[in-house]
C-alpha positions in Angstrom: 83.4 -12.7 -10.5 83.8 -9.4 -12.5 85.9 -7.7 -9.8 88.6 -10.4 -10.2 88.8 -9.8 -14.0 89.1 -6.0 -13.6 91.6 -6.3 -10.7 94.1 -8.4 -12.4 93.9 -6.4 -15.6 94.6 -3.2 -13.7 97.4 -4.8 -11.7 99.1 -6.1 -14.8 99.0 -2.6 -16.4 100.2 -0.7 -13.3 103.1 -3.0 -12.5 104.3 -3.4 -16.1 104.2 0.4 -16.5 106.4 1.1 -13.4 108.8 -1.9 -13.8 112.3 -1.8 -15.5 112.6 -3.4 -18.9 115.2 -5.5 -20.4 117.5 -4.2 -23.1 116.1 -6.6 -25.6 112.9 -8.5 -25.8 114.8 -11.7 -26.8 117.2 -11.6 -23.8 116.6 -14.7 -21.7 113.9 -16.0 -24.0 113.2 -19.6 -24.7 110.8 -20.4 -27.6 109.6 -23.7 -28.9 107.1 -24.9 -31.5 105.1 -27.8 -30.2 103.0 -30.3 -32.3 101.2 -33.4 -31.0 98.7 -36.0 -32.3 96.8 -38.3 -30.0 94.5 -41.3 -30.7 92.1 -42.6 -28.1 90.2 -45.9 -28.3 87.4 -47.2 -26.1 87.3 -50.9 -26.3 83.8 -51.7 -24.9 82.1 -48.9 -26.9 84.3 -49.4 -30.0 84.9 -45.7 -30.4 88.0 -43.9 -31.5 88.7 -40.2 -30.9 91.5 -38.0 -32.1 93.1 -34.9 -30.6 95.7 -32.7 -32.5 97.4 -29.6 -31.2 99.9 -27.1 -32.6 101.3 -24.2 -30.6 104.0 -22.0 -29.2 105.6 -22.5 -25.8 107.6 -19.5 -24.6 109.4 -18.6 -21.4 111.0 -15.2 -20.8 112.9 -13.8 -17.8 112.8 -10.0 -17.6 116.0 -8.5 -16.2 116.8 -4.9 -15.2 119.8 -3.2 -13.6 119.0 -4.6 -10.2 118.4 -8.2 -11.4 115.5 -10.3 -12.5 112.1 -8.8 -11.9 109.5 -11.0 -13.7 109.0 -14.3 -15.6 106.6 -14.8 -18.4 105.2 -18.2 -19.5 103.1 -18.4 -22.6 101.6 -21.5 -24.0 99.1 -20.9 -26.8 97.7 -23.8 -28.9 95.3 -24.4 -31.7 93.6 -27.7 -30.9 91.4 -30.0 -33.0 89.1 -32.8 -31.6 87.2 -35.4 -33.5 84.7 -37.8 -32.0 85.8 -36.9 -28.4 83.3 -37.7 -25.7 83.3 -36.5 -23.0 85.0 -33.3 -24.1 86.2 -30.1 -22.4 83.4 -27.5 -22.2 85.2 -24.9 -24.4 84.8 -27.2 -27.5 81.4 -26.6 -29.1 80.9 -30.1 -30.3 82.7 -33.4 -31.0 84.4 -32.1 -34.1 85.8 -28.6 -33.4 88.8 -26.3 -33.7 89.6 -24.0 -30.7 92.4 -21.6 -29.8 93.4 -22.6 -26.2 95.6 -21.2 -23.5 97.5 -23.7 -21.3 99.6 -21.4 -19.2 99.8 -17.7 -20.1 100.9 -15.5 -17.2 103.6 -13.2 -15.8 105.0 -13.6 -12.4 106.5 -10.4 -10.8 109.4 -11.5 -8.6 111.1 -8.3 -7.4 108.6 -6.6 -5.1 110.3 -4.8 -2.2 111.0 -6.3 1.2 109.7 -9.8 1.9 106.5 -9.3 -0.2 105.3 -12.3 -2.2 105.6 -12.6 -5.9 102.5 -11.6 -7.8 101.2 -13.7 -10.7 98.7 -12.4 -13.3 97.1 -14.2 -16.2 96.0 -17.7 -17.1 97.3 -19.7 -14.1 97.5 -23.4 -13.5 95.6 -23.6 -10.2 97.9 -24.4 -7.2 96.5 -27.6 -5.9 97.8 -31.0 -5.0 100.5 -33.0 -6.8 99.7 -31.3 -10.1 101.2 -28.1 -8.8 104.7 -29.6 -8.9 104.5 -31.6 -12.1 104.1 -30.3 -15.7 101.4 -32.5 -17.2 100.3 -30.1 -19.9 99.9 -31.9 -23.3 100.5 -35.4 -21.7 98.3 -38.3 -20.6 99.3 -37.9 -17.0 96.7 -36.2 -14.8 95.9 -35.5 -11.2 92.1 -34.7 -11.4 92.3 -30.9 -11.0 89.1 -30.6 -13.0 87.2 -32.9 -10.6 88.6 -31.2 -7.6 88.3 -27.5 -8.6 86.2 -27.5 -11.8 89.1 -26.3 -13.9 92.8 -27.0 -14.4 93.9 -23.5 -15.2 92.0 -20.2 -15.0 92.3 -16.4 -15.5 93.1 -14.4 -12.4 95.7 -13.3 -9.9 97.8 -15.0 -7.3 100.6 -14.6 -4.8 103.5 -17.1 -4.4 106.9 -17.4 -2.7 109.6 -20.1 -2.4 111.9 -20.3 0.6 114.7 -22.6 1.5 112.4 -25.2 3.2 108.9 -24.4 2.1 106.8 -22.7 -0.5 103.2 -21.4 -1.1 100.9 -20.2 -3.8 97.4 -18.8 -3.5 95.1 -17.7 -6.4 91.8 -16.1 -6.9 90.4 -16.6 -10.4 87.3 -16.0 -12.4 86.1 -19.5 -13.0 85.9 -19.0 -16.7 88.5 -21.6 -17.6 89.5 -20.7 -21.2 87.3 -17.7 -21.2 88.1 -14.6 -19.2 85.0 -15.1 -17.1 81.7 -17.1 -17.2 79.5 -14.0 -17.3 78.3 -14.4 -13.7 79.7 -14.3 -10.2 81.7 -17.5 -10.5 85.1 -17.7 -8.9 87.7 -20.2 -7.8 89.9 -19.6 -4.7 92.7 -22.2 -4.4 96.0 -22.5 -2.5 98.8 -24.9 -1.6 101.5 -24.7 1.1 104.2 -27.4 1.0 107.7 -28.3 1.8 110.1 -27.3 -1.0 109.7 -29.3 -4.2 113.4 -30.1 -4.6 113.4 -32.4 -1.6 113.2 -36.2 -1.6 110.1 -36.0 0.6 107.5 -33.4 -0.2 104.4 -32.8 2.0 101.6 -30.5 0.8 98.3 -29.1 2.0 95.8 -27.7 -0.5 92.5 -25.9 0.1 89.9 -24.5 -2.3 86.5 -22.9 -2.4 84.6 -22.2 -5.7 81.3 -21.2 -7.0 80.8 -22.1 -10.7 77.4 -20.9 -12.0 75.8 -21.4 -8.6 77.3 -24.8 -7.9 79.5 -24.5 -4.8 82.6 -26.6 -4.3 84.9 -27.0 -1.2 88.0 -29.2 -1.1 90.9 -30.0 1.2 93.8 -32.2 0.0 97.0 -33.6 1.4 99.7 -34.9 -0.9 102.9 -36.8 -0.2 105.7 -37.3 -2.8 108.6 -39.5 -1.9 111.6 -40.0 -4.2 114.2 -42.7 -3.8 116.8 -43.3 -6.5 115.0 -43.8 -9.8 111.6 -44.6 -8.1 108.9 -42.3 -6.7 105.7 -42.9 -4.8 102.9 -40.3 -4.7 99.8 -40.3 -2.5 97.0 -37.8 -2.6 93.9 -37.8 -0.4 91.1 -35.3 -1.0 87.8 -34.6 0.8 85.1 -32.0 0.3 81.7 -31.3 -1.3 80.2 -30.4 -4.7 76.8 -28.9 -4.1 74.9 -31.3 -1.8 77.3 -34.3 -2.6 80.1 -35.1 -0.2 83.2 -36.5 -2.0 86.3 -38.4 -1.0 89.1 -39.2 -3.5 92.3 -41.1 -3.2 95.3 -41.5 -5.6 98.3 -43.7 -5.3 101.1 -43.5 -8.0 104.3 -45.4 -8.4 106.7 -44.3 -11.1 110.2 -45.2 -12.4 112.6 -43.7 -14.8 115.7 -45.1 -16.4 119.2 -43.7 -15.5 119.3 -41.8 -18.8 115.8 -40.6 -18.2 114.7 -41.5 -21.7 112.1 -43.9 -20.4 109.4 -43.1 -17.8 106.8 -45.5 -16.5 104.0 -44.8 -14.1 101.0 -46.6 -12.6 98.1 -45.0 -10.8 95.3 -46.4 -8.7 92.4 -43.9 -8.3 89.4 -44.2 -5.9 86.4 -41.8 -6.0 83.5 -41.8 -3.5 80.3 -39.7 -3.4 77.8 -39.5 -0.5 74.7 -37.9 -2.1 71.8 -36.0 -0.6 69.5 -38.8 -1.7 71.3 -41.1 0.8 73.0 -43.2 -1.7 76.8 -43.8 -1.6 78.6 -44.5 -4.9 82.2 -45.2 -5.7 84.4 -45.7 -8.7 87.9 -47.1 -9.1 90.4 -46.9 -11.9 93.8 -48.3 -12.8 96.0 -46.3 -15.1 99.3 -47.2 -16.6 101.4 -45.0 -18.8 104.8 -45.0 -20.5 106.8 -42.2 -22.2 109.9 -42.5 -24.4 112.2 -39.7 -25.3 114.4 -40.8 -28.2 116.0 -37.3 -28.3 115.3 -33.8 -27.0 112.7 -33.2 -29.7 110.4 -36.3 -29.7 108.1 -37.5 -26.9 106.3 -40.7 -27.6 103.7 -42.0 -25.1 101.0 -44.5 -24.4 98.3 -44.8 -21.7 96.0 -47.6 -20.6 93.0 -46.5 -18.5 90.8 -49.3 -17.0 87.6 -49.0 -15.0 87.5 -51.4 -12.2 84.0 -50.2 -11.2 81.9 -47.1 -12.1 79.4 -44.8 -10.5 75.7 -45.8 -10.6 76.6 -49.1 -12.2 77.6 -47.4 -15.5 79.3 -49.5 -18.1 82.9 -50.1 -17.4 85.4 -49.6 -20.2 89.1 -49.7 -21.0 90.6 -46.8 -22.9 93.9 -47.0 -24.7 95.8 -43.9 -26.1 98.9 -43.2 -28.0 100.5 -39.8 -28.7 103.4 -38.5 -30.7 104.8 -35.0 -29.8 107.5 -33.0 -31.5 109.1 -29.8 -30.2 111.8 -27.7 -31.8 
């Protein structure tokens, strides 16, 4: 959708030009170098893949005489894949280097009155449990790509957080890593929920998208309940992709140690598709993951992903992955 691209570029220029600036660029700036290396092995297919990434993770709060007026988040990474199948569409083949954007946006937070904040750039789409948890660069995942067709996208959005509830709505180009797809694609997504700092979080997400002529519609409810060191997450999603009706379910139970240097989670995922041909197919997966933080620089993790059953009787497999990540 070309109008979305031009709109958010014009908005960024206009607001940045008229907004107050900080005395120094490095005021309220956090910057980290981030390196990771991941190995993935498929047992049934006897295949091993590798993913390496190196990047800069930055966070900057802009402050003027009247207070904070914007927050910038920039995550730019050079990524390398080898023997990875399936692979994200922005990689040209199974062995490729690509410069990627995870999150790269500015959120303007000081508009007058009770107007919402305005976010411009490469935005993680506001949808489901993923909206409240930073999973970038980790094994943990909540199926944004299946629900929406992308995890993050270029565009604009509005958001606001109140004492008891919050919301975010975005309109993006559908290009994913690219600014647009060169056609009239778009993704409209939004989530309204109780505030994320509560022990019980309830959320409702809606989306509509057209990616190169393939229409998607989704509605999702999510529940997150925290009790002590334990948490239980439930996400139920229904909608359509083209002529196929879909229903997905996710149940996660996780636990962290009192020092929060160990984190363990287990997910049960169910996917169902009712196709125009009249056939109904389903797939179920069990995922278990563990993360260890020996200090504030290292993040060591492992993940076991097991197919209980697959769509169309496809071969079931078990995938095991390990990753080392270093930030400083």
